[in-house]
N, C-alpha and C positions, 0 to 999 in steps of 0.2 A: 504494500500500500504506500509506503514511504517513497519508493521509486516512482510510482505513478504521480504522486503529488509533485515531486521534484521535476519530473519530465514535463508536466503541465505548466509549472512555473517557468521553466526554461523556455518553453514554446511562447508564452506570453511576453517574456522579457525580450527574446529574440525578435518576435514579430514587431514589438514596439520600436526596436532599433532600426529595422529596415523599412518601416512604414513610409510610404510616399506622401502621406498626408501630414507630415510633421509641420510644426509651427516655426521652424527655423528658416530664416531668410537666406536665400542663396545669394552669395556676394555677386555683385554685378561689376563688370569692368568699367569703372567710371573714367578710365584714362582714354577712352575712345571719344574723340570729338570729330564729327563729320567734316569732310573736306569743305563743305559749304560754309561752315562756321569758322574754320581756321583762317588766320590772317590777322591783319592789323585793322582795327576799327577806331574811328575818331568821330567826335561830334561834341554836342553840348547837352547838359542836363540841368533841370531846374529843381532846386531844393524847395520843398513845400513850407517848412517852418519859418523861413525868412525871405522867401521869394527871390532868392539869388540864383544866378546862372553861372555855371563853370564848365570848363572844357574837360573832356574825357578821352583817354587813349588806352585801348585794350589790345594787348598782343596775345594771340592764341596760336602758337607756332611749335610744332614738334614736341608736344607734351609739356611745354613751358608756358606758363601763363603769368602775365604781369599787367598791372594797371597803373596809370599815372593820371594825375589831375594837373596838367601844365599851368593853368591859371591860378591854382592854389599852391603850387610848388610842393606837392606831396605825391606819394604813390607807394607801391609795394608789389607783393606777390599775391597770386590767386591760387587757391586750392580748389580743384574741381570737386563739386559735391554731387552733381547730377548732370547727365548729358542725354539728350534725345536728338533726333534727326534735325530738329529746328530750334532747339533751345538749350542753353547751358546755364548752370547755376554755380557760382563760385563763392567761397568765403575769402574775404580780403584780410590781408595782414599788412598794415601800413609799416613800411620800413624806413621812410624818410619823410620829413615834414610832419612829424607826429602831432605837433601842436595845431596843425591846420586842417587835419582830416580825422574823421571818426574811425577808429580801428574796429576790426572784427565785424564789419558789415557784410551783408549778402548782396551780391550783384548778379543780375540775370541779363542775358542777351538772347533775344528771340528774333529770329529771322522774319522780316516782313517782305523781302524780295531777295534776289541774289546778291545785291550789294548794299542793302539797308537793313537795319535791325532796330528793335526797340530795346532801350536800356532801362532797367529799373534797379534802384538801390533801396535796401531795407536795413533798418537798424537791427542789431543783434536780437532784440526782442520781437522782431517780425513786423514792426511798424514800417509802412511804406514811407520812405523819406525823400525820394527824388526820382524823376523820370526824364527821359530824353530819347533822341534818335541818333544813331551812329551810322556812318558810311564805311564800307570796306575800301581800304586803300591798296 
């Protein structure tokens, strides 16, 4: 009887380990950015809380992502969080001009045509802070 109980327990444990309906997320390769999005994007964005406009330059080239705000004299590196065929989402890490730019924001670029995109910037808490349009150079 003991052997039957152990066998039944082993079957349940093993079945749970190989179940295809697990709740674990399968890691996705977020390093893939479509060719349509890769390149250098420039334009302007408008900040909502103070109604100011500033320039934006985003480089998305060979797995290296940077952002600069030339009119604010600040910028840094981007970490890719999500990528689809038409949109990318990045976390910003400001590395220079830290007193002039907010660190740890979220930036999205969504294609609107082959050479234009909508840029949106969000505070770390998810509040939408700025929007604009960028052109591929």
